[in-house]
C-alpha positions as CSV (number, residue, x, y, z in Angstrom):
1,M,28.6,74.1,30.4
2,K,29.2,72.2,33.6
3,N,25.9,73.2,34.9
4,F,24.2,72.0,31.7
5,L,25.9,68.6,31.9
6,F,25.0,68.4,35.6
7,L,21.3,69.1,34.8
8,I,21.3,66.5,32.0
9,A,22.9,64.0,34.4
10,M,20.3,64.8,37.1
11,F,17.5,64.4,34.6
12,F,18.6,60.9,33.5
13,S,19.4,59.9,37.1
14,F,15.8,60.7,38.2
15,D,14.4,58.9,35.2
16,A,16.7,55.9,36.0
17,L,15.4,55.8,39.6
18,A,11.8,55.8,38.6
19,Q,9.9,52.5,39.0
20,V,7.6,50.7,36.7
21,Y,4.6,49.0,38.3
22,K,3.4,45.7,36.9
23,C,-0.4,45.5,37.4
24,K,-3.1,43.1,36.5
25,S,-6.3,44.7,35.0
26,S,-9.8,43.6,35.8
27,D,-10.0,41.4,32.7
28,G,-6.7,39.6,33.7
29,Q,-4.3,41.3,31.4
30,I,-0.8,42.4,32.6
31,I,-0.2,46.2,32.3
32,Y,3.0,48.2,33.0
33,Q,2.5,51.7,34.3
34,Q,4.4,54.5,36.1
35,T,1.9,54.8,39.0
36,P,1.2,52.2,41.7
37,C,-1.5,49.7,41.0
38,H,-5.0,50.1,42.5
39,G,-6.0,47.7,45.3
40,S,-4.8,44.1,45.1
41,S,-3.9,44.1,41.4
42,N,-0.2,44.8,42.1
43,V,1.8,42.0,40.5
44,G,5.3,43.5,41.0
45,V,7.6,46.4,40.6
46,V,10.2,46.6,37.8
47,K,13.2,48.8,38.3
48,N,14.5,51.0,35.5
49,D,18.1,50.0,35.3
50,S,18.7,50.9,31.7
51,G,19.2,54.3,30.1
52,V,15.9,54.0,28.2
53,P,13.2,56.5,29.3
54,L,10.5,55.0,31.5
55,E,7.7,55.8,29.2
56,E,9.3,54.1,26.3
57,Q,9.9,51.0,28.4
58,I,6.3,50.9,29.5
59,N,5.1,51.4,25.9
60,A,7.5,48.7,24.7
61,K,6.4,46.2,27.4
62,N,2.7,46.9,26.6
63,R,3.4,46.4,22.9
64,H,5.2,43.2,23.7
65,L,2.2,42.0,25.8
66,N,-0.2,43.1,23.1
67,I,1.7,41.1,20.5
68,Q,1.9,38.1,22.8
69,E,-1.9,38.3,23.4
70,A,-2.5,38.7,19.6
71,N,-0.4,35.7,18.9
72,R,-2.2,33.6,21.6
73,K,-5.6,34.6,20.1
74,A,-4.4,33.9,16.6
75,A,-3.2,30.4,17.7
76,E,-6.5,29.8,19.4
77,E,-8.4,30.9,16.3
78,R,-6.2,28.6,14.1
79,E,-6.9,25.7,16.5
80,L,-10.6,26.4,16.4
81,E,-10.5,26.6,12.6
82,I,-8.7,23.3,12.4
83,Q,-11.3,21.7,14.7
84,R,-14.2,23.3,12.7
85,R,-12.8,21.9,9.5
86,E,-12.2,18.5,11.0
87,K,-15.8,18.5,12.2
88,A,-17.1,19.7,8.9
89,S,-15.1,17.0,7.1
90,I,-16.5,14.3,9.4
91,E,-20.1,15.6,8.8
92,Y,-19.5,15.7,5.1
93,K,-18.2,12.1,5.0
94,K,-21.2,11.0,7.1
95,A,-23.7,12.8,4.8
96,E,-21.9,11.4,1.8
97,R,-22.1,7.9,3.2
98,L,-25.8,8.3,3.8
99,R,-26.4,9.6,0.3
100,Q,-24.4,6.7,-1.1
101,E,-26.5,4.2,1.0
102,E,-29.7,5.9,-0.3
103,R,-28.4,5.5,-3.9
104,D,-27.4,1.9,-3.3
105,A,-30.7,0.9,-1.6
106,P,-32.6,0.2,-4.9
107,L,-29.6,-1.7,-6.2
108,K,-29.4,-3.7,-3.0
109,A,-33.1,-4.5,-3.2
110,Q,-32.7,-5.6,-6.9
111,L,-29.6,-7.8,-5.9
112,K,-31.6,-9.4,-3.1
113,A,-34.5,-10.1,-5.4
114,I,-32.2,-11.6,-8.0
115,E,-30.5,-13.7,-5.3
116,D,-33.9,-14.9,-4.0
117,N,-35.0,-15.8,-7.6
118,R,-31.8,-17.7,-8.2
119,R,-32.3,-19.7,-4.9
120,R,-35.9,-20.5,-5.9
121,F,-34.8,-21.5,-9.4
122,E,-32.1,-23.8,-8.0
123,E,-34.5,-25.3,-5.6
124,Q,-37.0,-25.9,-8.4
125,Q,-34.3,-27.5,-10.5
126,R,-33.3,-29.8,-7.7
127,L,-37.0,-30.8,-7.1
128,D,-37.5,-31.4,-10.8
129,L,-34.4,-33.5,-11.0
130,Q,-35.6,-35.6,-8.0
131,R,-39.0,-36.0,-9.6
132,R,-37.5,-37.1,-12.9
133,Q,-35.1,-39.5,-11.2
134,T,-38.0,-40.9,-9.2
135,E,-40.1,-41.3,-12.3
136,A,-37.2,-43.0,-14.2
137,L,-36.7,-45.4,-11.3
138,E,-40.4,-46.2,-11.3
139,D,-40.4,-46.7,-15.1
140,I,-37.4,-49.1,-14.7
141,A,-39.1,-51.0,-12.0
142,R,-42.3,-51.3,-14.1
143,N,-40.4,-52.4,-17.2
144,N,-38.3,-54.9,-15.2
145,K,-41.4,-56.7,-14.0
146,S,-42.8,-57.1,-17.5
147,R,-39.7,-57.9,-19.3
148,T,-36.7,-60.1,-19.0
149,L,-33.2,-58.9,-19.7
150,H,-31.3,-60.6,-22.5
151,C,-27.6,-60.5,-21.9
152,R,-24.8,-61.7,-24.0
153,P,-21.1,-61.5,-23.7
154,D,-19.3,-58.7,-25.4
155,Y,-15.7,-58.6,-26.7
156,A,-14.2,-57.0,-23.7
157,G,-15.2,-59.8,-21.3
158,G,-18.2,-58.1,-19.9
159,A,-21.9,-58.5,-20.7
160,Y,-24.2,-56.6,-22.9
161,C,-27.9,-56.5,-21.8
162,N,-30.9,-55.1,-23.5
């Protein structure tokens, strides 16, 4: 029994003395492995101080790195989707504004024509009024030359002329 416990203790002690190598792959990802890294891709050495087998630690660290990478990619994709939606919204608003301007163009032209007609009509009315006033003054001037005014006092203290 002592031998068996001694063998188990030896097995765990060798496993505890093993090292984990932290390496960087060619595509820039961090990888944990039991063997030394190739070339200059060695990032560091992690000691196995826990009682957890080395292979499980490596798998757990690699899973953790994969989850972090997946989360980073998901966040980037969410950000890209937000940017794409904002861009699409801006483009939609721009297109909608252009469509509205196209729909409004005939109405704006009609409104301008109505406004121009109103201005011409008001100008014509002003000119007609000036012409009538001029004619009335000319008539008064002609009538005053040929006729004398007869004035008489009225009851209010003024004069009444015809």
